[in-house]
PARO-944962 format. One record per atom (N, C-alpha, C): x, y, z. Coordinates in steps of 0.02 Angstrom, whole numbers, plus 50000, padded with zeros to 5 digits. Layout:
N
XYZ...
//
This chain:
397
441135088048433441615085948382441615078248373441615074648430441605067348427440975064848394440405068248410439775066248380439765067248305440065072748282440095074148210440525068948174441085067148205441525062148175441185055348170440805053648223440445047248222439915047248168439565052848161439045053348109439345052748039439915056148029440255055847964440465048647948440735045247998440945038347988440355033947969439785035148003439185031247989438935032347918438955038647896438725040347829439175037347776439825037747787440305034847740440205027347734440125023947792440025016647791439385014847754438845018447769438205016947736438265017847660438575023247639438665024647568439075019147534439605017047569440045011947540439685005247532439365002947586439074996247586438404995847551438025001147549437365000847519437345003447447437855007347428437845010247361438465008547320439055010347347439675009647308439845002347295439884998247346440094991347337439614987247293438964987747303438514984147258438584986447185438704992947175438774995547106439424992947075439974993247113440614990847087440574983347070440264979547114440214972347101439774970947040439214974447035438764973246979439094974846913439464980146910439824981946848440354976646833440714974646885441244969646876440964962946853440354961346877440044954946860439764954646789439814960246753439594960146682440074956046639440684955046666441174950846630440974943446632441234939646586441114932446586441444929346647441094924746679441364921446739441974917146720442504918046757443124914046748443124908446800442924902546780442854896946827443514895146862444064896646829444714894946858444984900046907444654905746914444884911146958444624909847029445084908547074444904907147143445244912347188444844916447221445114921847263445104919847336445674920547369445724919547441445744926447474445204928347506445144935047535445364934947608445954937647621446214938047690446014944847718445574944747767445314951047795445784953947847446104949747888446524952147943447264950347936447474948747877448174946747868448414949047799449074949147792449364950747727449664944647693449524938747721449774932547692449264926947703449364921447669448914915747677448974912847747448404911547779448404908847846448024902247848448204898147897447844892147916447524888247859446854888047859446494884147809446674886147738446754892647727446904895147660447544892047632448044891647673448694889447649448664882447619448314877847652448284871047627447844870447565447294874047563446854873847505447204876947445447534882547456447904885947403448434881247373448814877847415449334873347392449034867547352448454865347373448124859847338447894862047268447704868347261447434870747197447964873447149448524875847176448984879647133449314875347079449314868847088449604864447037449074860946995448454863447000447904860546962447814864346897447824860746842447774863846776447124867746769447174873846744446584877946732446344881946793446674881146851446474884646911446994890046927446744895946942447194901646956447034904547025447294901347078447164904147145447554910547155447244915447189447594921647202447394924447271447884927247304447784930247370447584937547362447054939547398446884946647402446894948447476447384952347497447484954047568447194960847584446674960947624446404967147650446804969547709446984964747753447414966147811447144971647855446504971147871446174976147913446194973947986446714975948022446764974248093446734980448136446824986348107446854992448146446174994848169445644992948133444974995148151444805001948122445245004948083445105011448053444685010847991444685016147949444275016347889444665014947825445305013447832445725012447774445535006447732445165001847762444974995847725444454997147671444105002847674443545004147629443755003947555444335006847540444585006847471444774999847449445074996047494445264989147477444644984847465444114986147503443494982447491443224983847421443274990047399443044991747331443444987947279444104987547289444524983847242444364976347244444204973847304444014966747309443364965447272442884970047276442254969347239442394968647164442844972747140443004972647069443334966047049443734963247094444064956847080443574951047081443094951347128442644945647137442114945047084441994950347045441454950446997441444944746948442034942346926442054936946877442384930646905442434930046971442774924347001442334918047001442654912446992442304906046996442184904047068442644906047113442574904447184442914909847225442634911347282442924916047330442924912747398443494912947432443544910047499443684915447550443384914647608443484919247664443544915047727443914917547777443984913747840443834917947902443504923547891443314928147946442604930547934442334933947983441704937447974441844943947938441494945247883441624951247843440974953647811440734959447832440074961647808440064963647735440634963947703440644965147631440274959447595440314953447623440034947547590439274947147597438984951947631438264952347633437994958747602438444962647571438254969147544437894968647477437944962947444437624961947379437534954547367437164952847317437054945847299437574943747247437954938547262438454936047215438114932847155438444933147098438184929847039438134922347053437664918947023437514911947039438084907247020438514909346974439074904946954439644904747005439654909547051440214910147098440084906147162440554902047180440524898347244440834902747298440474903747352440704907947407440804903347468441424902447488441594897347538441874900647601441544899447656441764901847721442134896147756442794896447759443174891047790443244891947866443064897847891443134899647961443834898047986444024901048041444714900548065444774896248128444244893048149444264889048209443834882848201443954877948243443564871748242443034872048296442564867248293442084866448346441614872248355441294872348414440834877748433440934879048507441264884448523441444885948593441174892848612441574897948603441354904848616440834906848563440334910648585439834913048537440134918548493439884919048433440094924348387439504926148342439594931248301439074933248255438424934948291437864933048262437214934548293437104930948359437484925648371437424922148435437644926448494438114931048481438384935148535438134942348532437614943548492437374950348480437114953848542436894949948592436614953048652437154954548705437774952348693438314953648740438694960048722439264961048755439664967048741440194965848689440294959448668440794957948617440504958748547440884962048504440684962548434440124967648423439834967348363439324972148343438644970248371438214975148378437534973948403437124970248350436574967448371436124964048324435894968948270435724975048290435484979948242436014981248188436644981948210437184983348162437304977348117437284971348144437394965348104436834964248054436234965948073435684965048026435684970547973435934976447991435984981947943436534980547892437094977647915437654975947872437794968447880437394964247850437464956947859438114954447828438394949047858439034946547834438984939547805438454935847820438464928647807437904926247761437654930447718437074928547678437234925447611437874925147593438054923147525438394916347520438514912947576438914906847574438574901247536438964897847495438724891647464439004885547500439544886647540439824881247579440184884047640440074880747697440454882047758440624875347789441234872747776441424866247804441594866847879441324862347920441444862547992441714855848015441924855548079442304849848103441894843748122441224844548130440804838748146440074840548138439654835448137438934836548133438684840448194438994839348251438794842548313438814850148309439264852848267439374860048264438894863748218438554860248175438174863448122437664868548148437304866748200436774871248226437054877948249437654877748280437954883948306438164888648250438424885948196438614890148139438004893148105437474889248100436864891948071436594897748113436614896848179436374902148223436814908348218437474907548221437934913248218437874917048152437754913348098437714916448032437014919148016436534917748060435854919948047435524916047991435704909647983435424905347931434824901447958434414899047914433844894947933434094888247959433684884948000433874878648031434014873147980433734873747921433844868647870434334870847816434694876347828435184878747778435714873347766435814871547703436254865947688436964867847668437144874447673437824876347655438324874547710438094873547772438534871547826438574863947827439164861247813439254854047806439844851547848439764845547875440304842447913440794839147865441244843147838441744840747790442444840947819442514843247881443174843847911443454850847900443964852547938444294859047934444994858047906445144861647853445754860447815446384860547858446444865247903447054865947942447214859647983446704855648000446824849748041447164844048003447204844547938447554839447899448284838947921448554844347948449244844547972449384838848021448904837348063449024832648118449034825348097448864824148034448824817248010449424815347966449924819647963450524818347923451114817247969451394811347967451934809448013452534814048008452694816347947453274820647939453184827247974452574829747976452444836048012452584835248086452414829548113452524828248185453274827748199453634824248156454364823648165454704830448160454494834448111454784841148103454634845548164454034844848191453844848848250454264846848311454374840448319454794838148376455504840848370455764840748310456434843448299456454850948313455954854548290455924861748302455854863248376455464859348411455384860348483456054859748519456434854648502457094853748533457544859748520457524862248459457944868048442457734874248482457084875348487456824881148523456984880848597456884874948628457014874448700457754875048715458174872648671458894873448681459094880748679458754884548638458904891748631458574895948684457944894648700457544899048742457594897648817457684891348836457734889648907458464889448928458624892748981459334893149002459624886349021459184881649038459434874949057459224869549007458934871548951458694866648903458104862748930457924857448895457324853548914457474848448968458024844748960458234839649009457694834349022457364832248969456874826848975456214828649007456114834849022455494836949055454904837049007454304835749033453694836248993453534843548979453134844548927452974851348904452244853148919452154858848955451494861748964451424867348913450884867348875450734872848830450184877148860450334883548871449814888248894449624892548835448994891848812448764895448753448074898548767448074904248802447444907548817447184911548758446534912848757446254917248705446394924448725446224929048681446334936148695445754939148734445874944848764445344948848795445274955348757444674958448762444574964748727444374963648654444394968948615444234968648544444874966948504444804963948445445384961948406445914967348397445704973548385446184978948373446544981248437446274979348495446584981348559446644975248605446804969648576446834963348615447404963548666447284960448723447804960148774447814953148806448344951748843448434945148872448214945048945447974939248969447764938649039448354936749084448714941449109449314939949147449154937949219448824932249226448634929749292448984923149308449414921049265449774914749276450364915949322450394912349378450924913349427451524908849409451924911349363452464907349335452974905349388453144909949432453644908349483453404902749529452764902849549452494897649592452494890949556452334890949491452334884749453453044881949446453524886349437454214884149432454444880849496454274883849552454484881049617454224873949627453614872549602453324865949613453484860949558453524863349495453584858749439454224859449398454654864049416455244865649375455694859749360455694854749404456134848949393455844843949344455184844249334454854839149292454524841949229454374848449228453994851349173454314857749148454154859549086454314866149059453664869349035453634875949038453024879549020453154883748958452774882548906452814886448844452184890448835452254896848820451684901348812451594903248739450984902548715450814904448646450264909748649450414915848629449924921148630449444920448571448844923048581448364923448525448654928048471448464926648409448744930548353448604937948355448064940048390447904947148395448344950748446448654947048491449034950048546449764950948525449994957148526450674958648503451184959048560450974960948619451424961848676451684955048701452334954248703452634948048726452524946948800452474940648820452364939048891452994940748931452884943348990453434945349033453634939349078454174935949060454424930249099454914932749151454814931249217455304933249268455994930549251456504934549264457184932549246457414926149279457164924749339457364918649374456944912549353456514913449303456094907849280456254905949208456784908649181456934907449110457234900549098457334896649151457514889649143456904885249141456314888249152455694884549157455164886649106455144893149090454594895749048454864900048991454484900148935454674904348878454064906048837454034912148812453524914148763453804912248694453494907148663453754904548599453304906348541452924911648549452434913548497452764914548429453344917848429453684919148365454124913248342454214908248385454664902748369454314896748338453684895548357453334889548334452604891148319452344887948268451644888648252451214884648301450584886448306450144882948353450084875548336450084873848272450044866748253450644862848280451234865748274451834862348299451804861448375451554866448409451504866148482450984860948503450434860548467449914855848483450174848648480450544846948428450774840048421451334838348469451674843248498452254841848541452114842748615451574846248633451434847548704451134841348737451354840148799451094834448837450444835948873450304842348884449664844448912449524851548891448894853448891448684860148871448324863548928448524869848940448144874248984447864879948941447214880848944446914886348907446324889048947445904893048916445334895848951444704895048909444644899348858444054899348815444254898848742444834896248729445104895948661444864889748625444714890448561444504884748521445084880048505445674881448530446244876848522446074870148552445594869848598445414863548630445174858348580444854860548527444594855848478445164852348441445654856248419446214853248384446644849148432446724851548493447144847748540446814841148559446154840748554445824834348569446034828848522446274830648462446524825548415447124821948443447474825048492448064821948523447864817048578447244817648603446984813348657447394814048721447634820048734448044821348793447674825848842447924826448904447574830248956447514837648940446944840548961446834847748955446604850549022446784856749035446594860349096446324867149077445814869449112445494875849096445584880749154446004885849141446144890849192445684896749178445114896949213444574901749198444464906349258444964910549272444934915049330444444920849319444264922249257443794927749243443164925249208442944919349228442384916149194441744920349195441594923349252440974927349257440984933149208441544936549203441604942149156441534939849084441834934049068441804931649000441104929448981440744926449028440054924649016439644930848997439744936249035439354942349023439514945548957440154945348938440384948748877440204944948814440224938348817440174934548755439734928348759439844924248809439444918248816439704912348776439404906448788439634900248756439044896448727439194892148679438674888048648438474882248693438934880048735438794874748783438974877248853438684874248903438834876248972439574875348987439864880549016440574880149032440664876449098440624869849092440714865649151441004859049128441114854549176441464848349160441024843249124440384844749114439974840449073440124841548998440404847348983440584849048914441344848848904441714852048948442434852848939442804846148949443334845148910443714838948915444274839148968444164843049021444674843549073444404847449133444794847549187444594850949247444644858449242444254862049283444244869349283444584871949346445014876949337445344880349393445184887749390444964890449446444834897549449445354901249490445834897549517446384900649555447014896449547447574899249569448214895849560448274889249597447954888849656447994882649695447674876849659447074877749633446734872449596447104870849531447384875949499447764874749438448354870149452448704871349506449274867249525449064859949536448494858949568448244852149580448104848549514447794852049467447624849049403448244847449362448744851649366449374850349331449694843949359449694843149424449974837249455449634830949430448964831149425448594825449401448744824049327448754829349286448864828549214449564825949199450054827649240450744825649228450844818049235450354814749265450414807549277450134803249220449844806449169449534802649116449714805349047449684801048997449804803048927449174802848886448694798848907448064798148869447484800448912447034804348882446444806848917445814804248884445434800248921444814797648894444314803248880444324808448923443864814048913444024817848848444674818648834444864821948771444654817848711444704811248718444534806848662443784807048649443374807148701442644807748691442474814448659442804819548682442704826248655442884826448581443434823248564443664822948494443134819748450442864814148471442364810648430441744814848420441564818848470440954822848467441034828948423441604832548430441674838948398442164839148339442544833748329443044833748276442974827648230442384824748230442274818448194442394818748119442344824648088442434825248016443154826847998443584827648047444294829348035444704822848034444884820647974445214814247965445834814747921446064820747908446654821647866446494822747792445844822847775445654823447705445184829347693445154834047740444694839747733444874844147674445514845547665445744849747609445534846747543445624840247537445444836847475444694837647460444284836947511443554837547501443354844647480443664849647512443494856547496443734858347426444334855947409444594857147341444154853847289443914847847304443474844347257442834848247246442584851447298441984855647291442124861547244442694864647252442874870247208442954867947136443224861847129443354859147062442754855447033442184855947065441564852647042441614845047040441994842247087442054834947090441574831947140441174836147174440664833547220440084838447225
//
């Protein structure tokens, strides 16, 4: 029975991607191209996220431009997205520009008309964990055979990235030639947030409100540790790495620091904070956006999350709690060696070393390692990325 269901799913997918979607798009593309029609295709959300939000806002007040959100919202991993993909094909046929921020094999199912700009804004900065064809030999994501059968990245006319250093990794992940010129160091739109003083002031105010509400003793002048680990498992079944010894950290640092936890967007289960630690730690995932936490945190603890690239803009200390490094290497791998020659902070594989690194980080506000990392991987992020991407859509460059 399971084998029959798998075969049926395979046949349906093949029919959709190889026959139905190309036909729907081709018919839709018989219409005259509407240069002002700009589609923001959200694959895993029902609202504008990250890079999309800033670009959309920049375009919505531009005369002759009609930005529109198309939400597929495929997070369950089921087959319900197939009908939405067909509707998206029909919408894209006469669009002047289409933006995407995820890997989506619909975008390789047919050749877009030459008048349409296809822009991959991606949802992360830098080049850290492998993805796409770079990770095809691991256990994460689809196999190389599946990715080549249903390609996702063959249609892009532009993919703006955070620095020149990152270009090679995106070309490899997307299966592009080494000289492909669609990947450009134009900056990442979402990072413009960090260059606006009012955003920082608003974030500080929000932090004070959240800590007053969530911590039983308030902040009391203590520095803030942000713990923002990446998810484990597949996106539809993502889970959190509950290896952080919160009680032990409270006993050592509770008088000087507070711990804020931000779950990855795929992880729905809230972190379990011990009742006697609620004066020290809180899961603030629903209270503050990651951008607000980045600008207000005095230090960052993470593992394999690309949040390190954005946090490097703050030039503050970072710590890497990598207790399952061997497993992560096997499952996915990295573009650079996971060691201190690449990472902008010390590595801890157990609670004892983590405690030592926190003690060291608490003594400083500026990290030279973070600053060097910023220059290498975030050099194109200067507060004007959205403007450059919008100008590309508007034919100003």
